[in-house]
One Martini backbone bead per residue (centre of mass of N, CA, C, O) as a GRO file, in nm:
protein
   83
    1MET     BB    1  -3.151 -13.415  11.864
    2ARG     BB    2  -3.138 -13.286  11.568
    3THR     BB    3  -3.412 -13.221  11.300
    4GLU     BB    4  -3.375 -12.903  11.253
    5ILE     BB    5  -3.375 -12.582  11.135
    6ASP     BB    6  -3.250 -12.287  11.321
    7ARG     BB    7  -3.232 -11.955  11.250
    8TRP     BB    8  -3.178 -11.863  11.565
    9ASP     BB    9  -2.934 -12.014  11.580
   10PRO     BB   10  -2.593 -11.959  11.619
   11LEU     BB   11  -2.551 -12.192  11.462
   12PRO     BB   12  -2.455 -12.289  11.180
   13VAL     BB   13  -2.630 -12.430  10.931
   14TYR     BB   14  -2.423 -12.644  10.841
   15GLU     BB   15  -2.397 -12.767  11.128
   16GLN     BB   16  -2.691 -12.845  11.163
   17LEU     BB   17  -2.697 -13.038  10.916
   18ALA     BB   18  -2.476 -13.220  11.017
   19GLU     BB   19  -2.628 -13.310  11.276
   20ILE     BB   20  -2.864 -13.446  11.138
   21LEU     BB   21  -2.700 -13.659  10.980
   22ARG     BB   22  -2.549 -13.775  11.218
   23GLY     BB   23  -2.805 -13.880  11.362
   24GLN     BB   24  -2.890 -14.075  11.136
   25ILE     BB   25  -2.638 -14.248  11.163
   26GLU     BB   26  -2.643 -14.319  11.471
   27ARG     BB   27  -2.953 -14.439  11.446
   28GLY     BB   28  -2.956 -14.604  11.146
   29GLU     BB   29  -3.093 -14.451  10.903
   30LEU     BB   30  -2.797 -14.450  10.809
   31VAL     BB   31  -2.589 -14.673  10.638
   32PRO     BB   32  -2.340 -14.835  10.538
   33ARG     BB   33  -2.308 -14.738  10.191
   34GLN     BB   34  -2.516 -14.534  10.194
   35PRO     BB   35  -2.668 -14.290  10.042
   36LEU     BB   36  -2.695 -13.975  10.050
   37PRO     BB   37  -2.847 -13.715  10.012
   38SER     BB   38  -2.880 -13.493   9.797
   39GLU     BB   39  -2.826 -13.166   9.754
   40SER     BB   40  -3.110 -13.111   9.632
   41TYR     BB   41  -3.262 -13.236   9.869
   42LEU     BB   42  -3.147 -13.057  10.099
   43VAL     BB   43  -3.243 -12.793   9.985
   44GLY     BB   44  -3.551 -12.868   9.983
   45GLN     BB   45  -3.590 -12.984  10.280
   46TYR     BB   46  -3.416 -12.727  10.442
   47GLY     BB   47  -3.364 -12.450  10.302
   48VAL     BB   48  -3.085 -12.449  10.157
   49SER     BB   49  -2.796 -12.415  10.019
   50ARG     BB   50  -2.562 -12.566   9.831
   51GLY     BB   51  -2.320 -12.469  10.005
   52THR     BB   52  -2.432 -12.578  10.272
   53ALA     BB   53  -2.450 -12.873  10.193
   54ARG     BB   54  -2.149 -12.911  10.126
   55ARG     BB   55  -2.037 -12.827  10.403
   56ALA     BB   56  -2.174 -13.047  10.567
   57LEU     BB   57  -2.036 -13.285  10.417
   58GLU     BB   58  -1.752 -13.204  10.494
   59VAL     BB   59  -1.774 -13.235  10.798
   60LEU     BB   60  -1.834 -13.548  10.772
   61ARG     BB   61  -1.571 -13.616  10.639
   62GLU     BB   62  -1.374 -13.512  10.852
   63ALA     BB   63  -1.519 -13.721  11.068
   64GLY     BB   64  -1.561 -14.009  10.904
   65LEU     BB   65  -1.877 -14.054  10.799
   66VAL     BB   66  -1.794 -13.977  10.499
   67ARG     BB   67  -1.797 -14.050  10.144
   68THR     BB   68  -1.662 -13.942   9.824
   69ILE     BB   69  -1.772 -13.983   9.485
   70PRO     BB   70  -1.711 -13.885   9.199
   71GLN     BB   71  -2.017 -13.867   9.024
   72ARG     BB   72  -2.189 -14.032   9.271
   73GLY     BB   73  -2.138 -13.940   9.578
   74SER     BB   74  -2.252 -13.980   9.905
   75TYR     BB   75  -2.141 -14.191  10.183
   76VAL     BB   76  -2.136 -14.397  10.419
   77ALA     BB   77  -1.920 -14.516  10.608
   78ASP     BB   78  -1.817 -14.823  10.686
   79ASN     BB   79  -1.671 -14.703  10.979
   80PRO     BB   80  -1.812 -14.509  11.169
   81PRO     BB   81  -1.776 -14.304  11.406
   82THR     BB   82  -1.856 -14.282  11.744
   83GLY     BB   83  -1.971 -14.010  11.936
   0.00000   0.00000   0.00000
């Protein structure tokens, strides 16, 4: 499972970041209803743009792993799909 961004990987950076966060959810490092790291944190931690961080979170929302509450942040879904 991916744990860092690889700039040489042909997979887009936003998808790599989504994989990192998905792995944290699947391993139980991030649990249901827990807030995800902020966009600002993701930008600083992984050296990505804010747009890349937003797009990665959108990928996770579309997969049903994350829910976002406007002005509050993104949280791990109550019953995220596995696998």
